[in-house]
C-alpha positions, 0 to 999 in steps of 0.5 A: 115039040108037041102043042102041049109043051108049047103051051106049057112053056107059054104059061110058065113064061107069062107067070115069070113076067107077072111075078117080075112086074109085081116085084117091081111095082111092089118096090116102087110102092114100098119106096114111096111109102118109106119116103112118105113116113120119113117126116112122120117118123120125126117128132113135130114141134112148133117153131118161131123165128126170132131177131134180136133188138137193142134193149136197155139193160136194166138192174132191177131191185125191190126197195122202199120209200123214205123221208129226206128228213124225219124228226121226232120233237121232244120237250126239253122243259117240263110244263103244262101244255098251253097252246097247240098252233098246228094240226096233224097232217098240216104242211109246216114251215121251218120255225113255225110255232107248233106247241107252247108250254106254260112259263111257270115261274120261269118269268119271274125267275128271268127277272130275278136273273136280270136283276142279279146280273145288273148287281153284279155288273155294278159291283164289278165296275166298282171293284175294278175302279177301286183296284185301279186306285189301289183300294182293292185287292186283285183277288177282290176284283177277280172274285167280282168278275166271276160273280158277274159271269155266274149271274150272266150264265144263270140268266142265259139258262133261264132264257134258254128254258123260256125259248124251249117253252115254245116248240117249233118246226125245225124243218119245213115238211109235213106234221105227221104226229101231235100226240099232246092236247091243251092241258096235257102235262109233259115231262123232259123228253116227251114226244110232242111232235113229229115232222116229216120232210118227203121232198125230195123222196128217197128210195133206198134198196140193197143191191147184191155185191156182184151188181154194185160195181155197175151202179154209180153215183148220179146215174139216172133211175127209174122208180115205180111204187106199189100205187103205180105211181112212177118217178124219176130220180138220181142215185145219190148214195152207194154204201161202202160196206156190205151188210154182214149177212146178206153181203148187199149194199145200201143204195139211195135214189133221190126223186123230186116228190111235189105230190107228197107221195107217202114214205114207207111204201114198197117200190121197184127201182130200176137202174139202166146199165146200157143197151144189149142185143136181146130177144123177147120171148114167153117165159113158157118157152124157157127150158132148164138143162141137166145142170140147171141152167136156164135157156131155150131150145132152138134148131140148127140148119139141119133141124136138130134141137140145141140148147142155148143158155140165156140171161134175162135182161128185163122182165115186162108184162107179157114176156122176157128180154133175154140175151146170149142168143144168136141174132136170128134163131128159130125157137121151139115154142111148143113141144120143147119138153118132148125132145132132146138135144141133137134130136132131128125134128119136124118144124111146124111154124107157130101161130101168129106173133100177136098170140105168141107171148102168152104167160 
């Protein structure tokens, strides 16, 4: 073989070696690129590790405050108002005089009735004595007895009218309304005062039929008024018949009210139902399943998205307490709206806990 053939063979061998080396390095580079792109091809989401805690489960309903007693006082006799012995807003005691109505001719009618009773008593005693001696018939004695009873009834009636000229507080409480003034004329049935007893304060609410079995008489309850005032009370009444429309049951909670908090205010009633394992999370983390069920999206051990239905145990400022989750769970807190069930994702730890629960 001549020199030219040797040179050609050497050149071909060199080219073949270069080509093989190029393919080898190119394959390694391609493999590295593929490995680098694998995480990048997955959707990145922010996750947070949650651990359950024992939480007091509560039944929360909206209600209103009511008075223990709310009494409208109406005139039982007609006449002119002669005196007002209390003012609106006063605290009054049971039996305290509030309004006095003029006697009119009732005093003279009382004196007349008393005199008639005395006369009928004398007539009856005489008839009875004569009857015993045989000088008076039994019919005459019975008639004298009946006339005495009628005279006594007339006296009792006028005495009752005189008592009704003085309108007194039937209970201790707060004089809420006093719509009359001295000199006014009132007729029978006219309102002359309204007295309210708001200690204890009654908080009433309507509880749905599916929850009524969880509430028992005597159970403690927390009350928060629209003013922010908080009271502790006890369930004293549970209705035994549901309302016709809403199928709810009336429940009453009795709470001490030494500060005389007003009636008719909106109130939030919370009845403790026992402890349950729950997780605290932000409402922004919640998702809806295709069937409308509420829950959250979490990750399994393979970083695949799972949907976990939850039940809201309690709502408070800054977050929710929910039950129905595993004790320890990685929850998707950012990006949950862009991933589907079963999808593998790239989890990234979320921001610190102190900034996590934001409404």
